[in-house]
N, C-alpha and C positions, 0 to 999 in steps of 0.2 A: 506671280502666282495669284490665282483667283481665291479670295478669302471667303471661306464658308463658315465663319465663326457663328453667325446668328442661326443658320439652320442647325448646326451641331448643338448649340446650346439650347435652342428651343426644343429640339427632339429629346435631349437629355432631361430637361425639366418636365416634359410632357409624360415621361415614363418609359416610352419605347418598349411596350410590353409585347415583345415577340413579333413574328410575322416579318413582312418586307421592311417595315420601319426599322427594326433592329439591324437587319442586314444592311440597309442603306446607311445607317449610322456608323457601323463598323467600317464599311467601305469608304465612306466619306472621310472618316478620321484617318484611315490608312493612307489614302491618296494625299491628304493635306500634309501629313507628317513627312511622308517620303519626298514630296515636292519641296517642302521647306528645307529638309536636310540636303537635298541635292542642288537646290537653287539658291539657298541662303547660307547654310552652315559650311559645307565643304568648299564652295568657291571662296569664302572669306579666308580660309586657311591656305588655299592654293594661291590666292592673289597676294596675301599680305604676310604670311608667317614664314615663307621660304626665304632664307638668307643667302646672299651671293657667295658666301664662303663654303657652301656645301652642307650647311645645317639649317636650323630653324631658329628664329629670333626667340629670346627668352621672354620678352615682353612686347606686346603690340597693343596700342591704345584703341579706344572704341572706333575711331574713324579709319583704322588701318595703319596709322603711323607707327613705325617700329622704334624701339629703344635699342639701338645697336649694341650698347655695352652692357646690357642686362645679362646677369648670369643665366645659365641654361640647365634645366633639371633633367635628371635621368628618367624620372617618372613621366614628365611631360613628353619627352621624346619617344619613350616606349609606347605611350598612349597614342601619339601621332602615328607611329608605325602600325599599331593594331587598327586604328581608325581607317586608314587608307587601304590596308590589306582587306579588312572586312567589307569596306565599300566596294572594292573591286570584286571580291568573291560574291557579293550579293547582287550588284548592279551591272558588273561587266564592263565598266567604262575604262578604257586603256589609260586615260589620264590618271585615274586613281592608282593603277598599277605602277606607273612611272614614279608617282610620289611615294608609294609604298617601298619600292626598290631604293629610292633615294634615302628614305628614312632609315631603312635597314642598314645601309652602308654607314651612314653617319652614326647610328646608335652603336654598331659593333666597333667602329674605329675610335669612338670618343668616350663611351660610358662603360665599357667592360674593363675591369681591373685585370690586366694580364699577369700581374705578379701574385696577388692574393686571391683572385677570383671574386666574382660578384659584380655589382653595379655601383658606380659612383653616384652620389646623391646630387652634386652640383659642380658645374665647371664654368670657367670663363668662356667667352666666345672664341678665344684662341685655343681652347682645349685644356688650359691649365686647371688642374683639379682644385676646387675650393673646399669641398666637403667630401671626404672619402669614406665616411662612415657607411657601414653596410646595413641598410634598412631592409628588413624582410619585405616591406611594402614595395620597395624599388625592385627587389629581386623578382617578386611575383609579376610585376608588369613587364619586366624583361622577358620572362618566360611567356607571358601572354602575347606580347607583341610579336615575338619571333615565331611562336607556334601559329599565330594567326597568319603571318606571312607565308609560312610553309603550307598551311591549309589552302591559301588562296593561289599560290604560285607553284607549289611543289619543290621549292628551293631547299635542297638538302642541307646546305650550310646553315640555314636558319633553324632547321630542326635540330641539328647537332649542337648549335649554340644554346638553344632552349633546353635541351637535355643536360648540357654541361651546367647551366645555371641551376637546374633542378637538383642535380647531384651535389653541387656545392651547398645549396640550401639545406639539403638533407644531412650532409656531413657536418656543416658548420653551424647551422641556424637552429637546430632542435635543442630543446631543454631536456636533459637526460633523465631526470627523476620522474617528472609528471607528464612528459611528452608535450607536444605543441612547439610553437616557434616563437623565439624571443624577438622582441620588437626591433632591437638595434644592437650593433656591435661596432667596435673600432674598425679601422681599415683592415687590420690583420686578424679580425674576428675574436678580439678579446671582449669580455663583458663590460658594460658601462657601470658607473657608480650609482646613477639614478636615471629614472625614466619619467616621462610625462605622467602626472597623476600617480607617481610611484608604481606604475603598472608595467612590469616587464612583458606582459602578454595582453593583447587587445583583440576584441572581436573583429575590428576592421582589418588587421593584418591577416587573421585567419580566414576572413571572408575572401580575401584576394588570393590567398594560397589555394583555397578551394576553387575559386574561379579559374586560376591559371592551370591547376592540375586537371580540371575538367576539360579544358581545351587541349592541353598536352596529351591527355589520354585519348582524346578523339583522334589525335595524329599518330600516337605511339602506344600500342597495346602492351605495355610492360606490366608484369604482375606486381612488382614492388610499388610502382606508381599507383596501380589500382588499390592496393592496400592503404596507401597514404591518402588517397582520395576518399576512401571509405572512412578512414579515421576522421577526416575533416567533417564529413556529413554527420557522423555519429556524435562528434564533438558539439556541433550546433544543436542537435536534437536533445542530447542528454546533459550537457553542461552549460552551454551558453544561453539556452532558452529558459526563461522564467515563466512558467505556465500560469502562476498566480497573477502576473501583470500582463501577460500576452505580449511581451517584448523580449528582445535579446539584451542581456547585460553586455557592458562595453569594455570595462577595464578590470584586469585580474592580476593577482600575484602568481607566482610560479605554481602554487598548489591549486589554482583555479578558484580562489575565493574572490568574489566580486568586491570591488573597492569603492565604486561610485554608483549610486542609483540615479539614473537619468534615462529618459526615453529619447532615442534618436529615430524619428520617423523615417528620415531619408535612408539611414543605414538599415533599419529594419526592413523597409520595403525592397531595397536592393537585395538583402539577404534572402527574402522570401522566394524570389524567382530563381536566383542563383543556386539556392539549396535544391530546388526541384530539378534544375538542369543537371546538377552534379549527381543526384540520385538516379536520374534517368540514364546517364552515361554508364552507371554501374550495373544497369539491367537487373536490379533486385526489386521485385514487386513489393515486398514488405517495406523496404526502405523508402521506395517511391511513395507508397501510401502514407507513411509517417511524415515524410517531408511535405507532402501535399496538405496534410491536416494542419501541421504547424504553420505552413505558409498562409492558409486560410485564416487561422486564428490571429496571426500577426497582422495580416492585411486588414481584417475587420477592425482590429483595435486601432490601427493607424487611421483608417477612414472615419471611425467614430470620434477619435480624440484629436486628430491633427488636421482634418480637411476643413478649411475655412469656408465660411458662407460665400466668400468672393470667388472661390473655386481653386485656391491654391493649397498645396500640402505644406504645412508648417515644417520647419527644419527639425526642431527638437522641443522637448519640454524638460528643462533643468531648473528646478525651483520656480516653476511658473514662467520661465523666460524662454524665448526662442520660437514660440508658436506663430509670431507675426512675421517671421523671416521665411521668405520663399526663395530657396536656392535653386538655380537653374537645374542642377543635376537631381535635386530631390523631386522635381516635377517629372523628370524623365523616369526615375525609378518608380514613382507612384503609378504612372501610366502602364509601364511594363508589368508591374505587380498585379494591377487590376486585370489586364488582359490574361495574365497567367491564371488568376483566380477564376476568370470566366471560362478558360479552357478546362479547368478542373471540374467546375460545377455546372456550366451551361447557364448560369444566372445572368440575365441581362443587366441587373443592377450594377455589376462590375464594369460593363462596357459604358454604362451611363456615367459612372464615376470617372472613368478614364477620359471620356469626352469632356466632362466638366473641367478637369485639370487641363486638358489640351486647349480648351477654349480660353482659359485664363492665360496660358502661355501665348497663344496667338494675339490676344488683346493687350497683354502687359509686358511680355518678355521678349518677343520677337522684335528685333531692331529693324524696322522697315526702311530706315534711312541709310544705314551702313552695312547691313547684313549681320548674320549670326544672331545671338540672343544676348540680352542683358544678363549679367551673372546673378544678380540678386534683386529682389523686391522686398520692401518693408511695408507692411500693412497694404499691400497691393500696388505700391508705387515703385517703379524701377529706379535703381541706383545707377545712373547713367555714366558716371565718371570712372567706374571700375574697368580696368583693361580687359580686352577680349582674349588675350594670350598672357599667361604668366605661369609660374611654377605649378600652381594648382588649377589654372583655368585651361581646359583642354577640349578637344573635339570628341573625346571618347564617349562620354555619356550621350550626347546628342546623336552622334552617328549610330551608336548602339540602339537608340530608340528607333531610328529609321530601319535598321537591319532587323530588329526584333518584330516590329509591327508588320513589316513586309513578309517575314517568315511565318508569323503566327496568324495573320489575318488575310493573307492573299487567298 
């Protein structure tokens, strides 16, 4: 790939005030990102993550060395399924289709609980279940991955499986008094005694319910699903958003009282554009306008408070800590959120901010030796020993960056 870092960065620093310069900046960034995803990210997963037993390794080191006995996560495998489905749907490469089909079969055979319904959290390479707890988070990615496969291939079994997970989550996962979705249950859907931060409800789980329901509704125009998607959008606008801080709150009790005050720039920025996507699917102009306004307020707050002078978006601010941490996925969400803000407003400053973050990624996070990206940087320096594949390290965010900039900037 020809590296265009300096032209992008210099254009961004110069201001790019309209005209052909701004058009060139957008196109340059789009080409670079798509090339990186197709030539650096996806090939790493195709070459090193596929296990000979019909699944995917649970851990792969920086240089592509697998850890064969590492446990395998339901979320990771659902994200792999979505990534190759979306890549095929967007770019049309039949090699992506083959991996998407392979991932679908493995996910359905290995991670779906045939007795109690839902998605297993963790299994051994031989399929033995290690953690059968039913996390709403894992359920949403199962829906998302299977709906993505249907959208890309028309496979009816995938759509039926996604709908079945949706119905299970609605039946088992909702909190009856104040509505919303509880973070986690036992294998047979009994409530837990305690939760992380004593929070039975989280912004992150509801963010991915909204994300999954947005994609499922694109595939299946069910009225009940539409109502639940509208509930998610209104929840973010009316309860999760703190207008005084211009951030979303993160941890809640069942009655939606916020339990911890912290700012997660990465989650905020991801929520900005996913909120707009969900409102757009509902085809409600008033809701779309409200979502766009909140998205702009949150994006502006994150750019003001979290964007480091070196070009990276800090992960969070919790008692003054976390702003020096650049997570790979946080940079992805910052770029997409900025492109989304540009689409809403037409202001070139958002494209300049996106290009600034992308230039940091190219310079500090792209692993030019082995492919893919480094997962984390601290104060601008990559942490090179972190595995490229793990329970939480996936292709989903990076591939989504390629898909979104291709769709939005082409």
